[in-house]
N, C-alpha and C positions, 0 to 999 in steps of 0.2 A: 504494500500500500504506500502511496506517495504523499506522505505528510498531510493526509486528509484528517481534519478534526472530526473524530468519531461522534462525539455528542451532538455536533451540528447536523448530522444526517439521521440521527435516531428518530426524531419526530416524523420526518418524511418516511423513513423505513417502516415505522410502526403502522402508518396508514397504508402503505403499500402492501405490507404483509397481511393486514387485515382484509384487504379487498382483492388480493391477487387470486385467492382460491375461488372467488366467484367469477373471475374473468376467464373466457375461453382461451385455451392455450394456442399459440400460433402454430401453423403447420411446420413440421420439422424441415429445416433447410440444410442439415448436415448430419453426419453420423457421430458427432462428438457428444460426450456426456460427462457429467460430474456426479460421482456417486461415493457413498461412504456411510458412516454410522454416527449418529449423534449420541453422545454419552454424557452422563452426569459427571462433571469435573470433580466433584467431591467423592463420589462412590464408585465411578467407573461403570455403573449400570446403564443400559440403553434407555433413552428418553423417547417414549412413544408419543405420537400425535404432536410433535414439534413441527412448526412451519419452517422450511428451509427455502431460501430464495437466492437466485443468481441475479446480482445487480450489475448493470452496465458500469464498467470502470470509468467511462467517460462522463456520465451524468447521473449515476445512481438509480436509473430507471430499473424497475423490476422486469427482467427478461423472461424468467420462468420460476415457478414455485411449486413445491410439493409438500406433502405431510408425511412424516416418518411413520413406518409401520410399528407393530408391537415389538419388533426386534431393534427398533431405532434406525433402521436402514432407510436411505433415501436415494433417488436417482433422478437427476435433472437431464432430460433427454432433448435431442434435436437442437443442440447449441452450435452456433457458428464458431469458427476459429477466432478466438478473441480472448480478452482478459476480463475476468468477472470477480467482483467482490461477493463473497459467500456469507450470507447472514442467516441466523437462526433465532427462533423465539418460541417460548412456551410459557404459559402462565406459571408463575412461581420461579422463573429463571430470568437472568439478565439478558436483554437483547444484546447479542454479541456478533462480532465478525470472526471469521475463521482465524484461529491461531493468534488471537488478539493480545497485544502487549501495550499497555497504556493507550495512546491514541493511534497506534500502528497495528497493522495486520498483514497477512499474506493473501494476495489475490491469487485466484486459480487461472492458469493459462491453458486454454484448450487448443488443440491442433495436432498435427502429425507428430508422433513420437513423444507427446507430453503425457505424464502420469497424472491422471485426474480421477482415478478410482481408488477404492479402499481407503478413503480419507477418514480420519477420526476427528470429528468436530466435538470438542469439549465445551459443554454448555454449563456455565456456572450458576448454581441456584442462588437466588437473591437472599441476602441476609437482612435482618430487621432488628431494630432496637426500639423498645418502648419503656415507659415508666410513668411514675406519678411524682409530681413536685408538691411537697407539703410544707406547712409552716411549723413553728415550734410546738404548737398545740395539736398537730396532726391534721389540721384542716387543709383542704386542697388550695393551692395557689393558682388562681385563674390569671390568664394573660401573661404568664411568665414567659420570657424569651429563652428558648433552649437552643444552644449553639453546638454543632457537631464538628469536630476537627479530626483530620486524618494525620496520623503519625507517619512520616515518610520512611521508606526502606533505607535510604542513604543517610548516614549520621549527620552530614553537614547540611542537608536540605531543610527548608523551612516547613514547619507544621502549617497546614493549610485548612481553611474552613471549607467544609463540604456541604453543609446543609444548615437550615435554620427553620424553626417552627415556634408556635406559641401553644401554651397549654389551654385546654378547654375548661368548662366550668367544674369539671371533676378533678382538675389538676393534671390530667393525662396528656401525654405527647406520644408521637409515633413517627419513626423514620423507617421507610421501607425501601426495597430495591437497592440495598447497599452492597458494594463490592467487598470481598474479604480484606481484612486488614486490621490494624490497631487504631482505635479511635479514643478521643477525649471528649468529655461532655462538660459544658459550662452553662450555668443558669444565671440570668439577671432578672430582677423583679423589684417592685416597690410594695411595701405593706399597704393594703388598701385603706387602712385606718390611719396611716401616718399623717401627722400634722407638723410641718417643719416651721421653725421660727429662727430668727437671727439670734446668735449668741453674743453678738457684739453690735455696737452702734445704737442708733435711736430706737430700733425695734426690739431691743433685748428684753426678754421676759424673766421675771424672778423665778427661782427654782420652786417656789411655792405654787406657781401657776399649774393647775392640773394638766394643761395641754403639754407641758414639758415631758410628761411620761409618754406621750404619743409621738415625740420627736425621735423616730427610730428609722432604721434602714436595713435592707438586706445586703450583706457583702456579696460580691460575685462568688458563686459556690460551684465547685467542681465535684464530679463523681470521684470518690465516694464520700460526699458531703463534707469536703474540706474547702477552706477558703484560701489555701496556699496553692498557687499554680504548680510549684515544684513537687507538691505532694499529690497531685491529681493521679488517680488510678486509671491506667489505660484499659480499655475494653476490647478484647480480642474477638473479632467476628470471623468465623469460618463460613464457607459457602453453605447457604441454607440454614444457618444458625438463627435462633430467635432469642435474643438476650433481653433481660429486664434490668433496667438501671433506675432506681428510685433515688431522689435527692431531697433532703430535708433542709429547709432554709431557716436560719435562726436570726431573728431581729435583734439588733444591737443599738445602743444609743447613737444617734446620728452625730456626725462631726461637722464643724464649721471652720472654714478657712478664710482668713482675711489677708489682704496685703495692701500696702501703700503704693500709690502710683503717682507719677508726675501729672501736672495739669494737662487738661485736654488740649489738643492742637487743632487749629482751624475749626473750632466749634464741634469737633468730633471726639468722643471719649476714647481712651486707649482700648485696643482690642485685646481681650483675654479669653483663653479657652482652657478648660480643665478636662482631661480625659484619661481613661485607663486603657490598658492594652491587655488582650487575651491572646497569648501565644504570638505576640508580635502584630496582632491586628487591632487597630484603634477602634475603640467603642466610645461614642459620645452620646450621653442621654440628655434629653431635654431638661431634666432636673439638674444635671450637672452644669449645663451651659448657661443656666439662668444667672444673671448678675443682679444682686440686690444692694440697696443702699441709696442714700440721698446725696452724699457728698461725692464730688467728682474725683477726689484723691484717695478714696478708699473703696475697695471692691470686696464683696462678700460672696462666698459660695456656701450654701446651706444644704442640709439634708443629705450629707455624704456618709457612706459606709466606710469603715476602716479599710485601708488598702493602699496600693501603690498608684500614684497619680503623676501626671505630667502637666505642669502649668506653663503655657506659652503666653508671652506678653509682648506687645509691639513697642511699648514705650515705658521703660527702656527695653530693648530687644533681649529677652532672656527665656531660657527654658529651665524650669526648676523641677527636679525629680523629688517627689515628696513621699515619704513612708509615713502615712497618716495613721496614727493610732490614737491621737487625742486632738481636740480642737486646738488650733494654733494660728499665729500670725506668721506669714511667710515672708522671709527676707529675700527680696529679689536679687540683691547684690551677691547672694551665695549661688545663684544659678549659673548655668552654662550660657555663654553668649550665643545668640542665634543670628543668622544673617539671611538676607533675601537671596534666593537663587532664581534667576529668570533667564529667558533666552528666546530664541526663535528657531523654527525648523525650516530646513531647506532640503531639496532633493539633490542627490549627487550628480544627476544628469542635467540639472538646470531647469527641469520642467516645473510647472506650478503644482503645489500641493493643494488638494481639494478634499472636502469632506470633514466630518467631525473626528477628532483625535483626542486621545488621553495620554498624558505624560505622567510617569510614575518614578519615584525615587525610593529605592529599596536599600535600607542600611546593611552594610557588609561587616562592620566591626562588631565583635561580640560585646564590647563595652558600651555600645550605643543602646540607649533605652527607647529612643524614638522609633515609632512604628513606620510602616510603609506609608508614603505620602503620595496622593494622587490629585491631579488637577486637570481640567479640560484645557485643550489648546484652542485659543480664540484667534482667528486670523493668523494661524501658524505661530502664535506667541503664547508663552506660558510663564507663570510666576508662582514660586513657593515662598511665602513671606517669612517663615520661621524654620530654618534648617540648621541643625547642629553641626558642629565640627566633626569630621570623620570621612570615611570612604562610603560612597554610594554607587549603586548601579542604576543607570538611567534606562527606562523602557518607554517606547513610543508605540501606541496601538491605534489602529483605526477602529471606529465604532460602528461600522456598517455590518451587514449580514453576509458572510460571517465576519467576526472580528479577526483582524490580522495584525500580528506583531511585525513592525517594520525593522529591518536590520539597520542598526546605527553603525555607520562606517567610521565616523570621527566626531570629535568634539573640539571646537575652537574657542579658546579664551584669550582675548587680546590678540596678539600676533603669534600665538603658539597653538598648534594643532596636534592632537594625539589620536591615534586610532582607537576604535572600540567604544564602549559605552560606560566606562568607569570614570567616576568623578571624585576628586578629593576636595573637600570643603575646609577652608581654614577660617580665619577670623575676620575676613572681609567679604562683602557681597560679591556674588558671582554673576557675571553677565556672559552668556555663551551663545554660540551658534551650533546647533546640532544638525549634522548631515545624515540623512537617512537614504536608504536605497529603495527605489521603486522597481528594481530589476525583476523581471519575470522569467529569467533564465532558469531552465530546467535541465539538470544534469541526469542523464540516463546511462546505465551500465549494467554489468552482470557480476554477481558475487559467485565465485566458483572455487571448488576444491577438487583436485585431480581431474581438471577439465570438465567437471560436472557442476551445473548450477545447483546451488543449495538454497532451500527455502527457509524462511524464519530467522535469518541472521540479522543482527543490528548493524546498519551501515551508518557511518558517521563522517561528515565532511568537516575537516579541521583546518582552520586558517593557519597559514605559515607565519602570520604576524601574531606573536604571543599576546600582545595587548588587546587584540581583537577577539580573543577566545574567552568565553564561549559566545560572544554577541553575534558572530557570523556563522556559528556552527549550524548544521542542518542534519537531521536524522531521517532514516526510513527503515522499513523492514522488507527484506527480499521476498519476492513472490515465488510461486511454485516452480518457476523455471530459473530462479536465481536473479531475475531482473529487479532493478530498483530505480527510483526516481527521486531526486532531491530538488525541491521547489524553491523558487524565489531567491536564488543565490546572488549575492552582491558581488560586484567585480572584485577580484583579488586572486591570490595564489593559495591553493589548498592541497591537502592530502586526503584521499578517501580511504577509509579502512572498513573492513567487514569482520565482525566478531561473532563467533558462534556462542550461543547461550550467554549473551552479554547484557541481557535486559536488567539484571540486578547490579550491573557494574556502575560504579561511581564515575561515569565517563566524563563528566564536566570538570574533573580535576586534572590539570595539565600533567601532573606526575603519573596519573593512571593511564590516560589515553596516550601519553608519550611512549609507552612500551610497545604500542602497536604501529606507530608511525613509520619505522624503518621498512616494513613490508607493505606499506600502503602505496597507492598510485597517485602521482602528482597530476593536478589539473589546474588550468588557468582560465579565469573568466574575465572578460573585458566588457566595456560598454557596448561593443559591436558584436558580442557573441551571439546575439539573437535570443529567441525564446527556447531553443533546444540545442544542447551540447551533448554529444554522445562520446563516451569514453571507449576507445577502440580496444584497450587492454583490459582483460578481466581483472577484477579486484580479488586477490586471494583471501579466502576465508581463514581467519586465525582462531585458534582456540583461546578461550578465556583464560 
């Protein structure tokens, strides 16, 4: 499969699979067939009455579909010599493509001499997680936000949020159709009876006021009912497993933070934001964002639960990491200076950039507490007002359908240009020009071992410019005849490597992928390479 984003075609595939059985099959135009057995990936047992469809590699259209028998076998008959994506689905299983790894899979190539029978299609049963969120007294917590995070296989990779839902009036939540893996669960909520008041300033209430007892909050709580992110218990889901994870929230006295700020400028008050992060993902609640107080030189944040917070402020520009266990006044002078990072986008070939885009900054230093930052690009310009010192990865994405990440070829600051998408922020504002590639060059080739095409291997395109890796890297999975295609390759010099059983490899670390480069195949892409570049030499398949 050639860098196609699998989730993007699943909705269309679901409709196609649901209607294909009712459509008359076209008259056979050749003698080619694709046949095999669909089995349960968890147990190895045949899966009966699963729908299997051959999809056109060009446009995803359903060419032929059948239903498996009691023995799990299927046969798609009368297929032209072509390349087909093979999809399968049955209720209770994940909609899958043949030999799928992440967003990649192996297409089946039909034609003279091609092996297209006796295929084993492993269909993964969907996992699910459900539970109930309760309060200290055992009552259900309605409208609590439940966040599901996936723990990556590679140690250096970021934990990513996979799903989000809210509890019903019984406090119940449910996540279905989950892929196997290790997950973390986090819950945020507000006590329905909470009544927040200011602990400082003109609205301060005496402790004798009965409403003070209602000034409470729920800390962010992780499974198994801990408020410490580092102590969160991972939940392991196997294919077809049904796990229950209940979480109990305990209300604690709410905290109040105040800080002194300089006078407003140009009749606008200073901008301040307070937020928490869950596994590196910023979460800002309306309750936290609210600013109280009547004086322009003092800002109050009320109704906070104990926890770790980041306070960003524009005047003076500071980011303060706060370990809040008691109400306190924050000293902005103790914070880390923040600077504005702004710039413009341009295309490497000089053409005009059009459409909506999003620019992201992802922190790379382990000492950075700042979360991923994202802003829209307006007229090809962007601005991040409060960025801390450190190393960042810049990402540019189009927001069309489907979304597409544009390769960043270089970043120019002043009169200095460096390749790749990495940025180091110091103690001064950064103004830059980001050059992105709109190249649609597609590199095609074959991964072979002993002169034979090998299916299912991971193919990686590695830039020969170390600073541009992995910004310009591309991956694919070889198809049944060993063919592969690497899409949207930016101009540059590269090495193509093919690795057998490499899907759990930490490939984006230079020291790891570097072991395979000596046996790779060199390829050069230029602005004049056109839309298709074929590699005449087979890429040798290397063992992991």
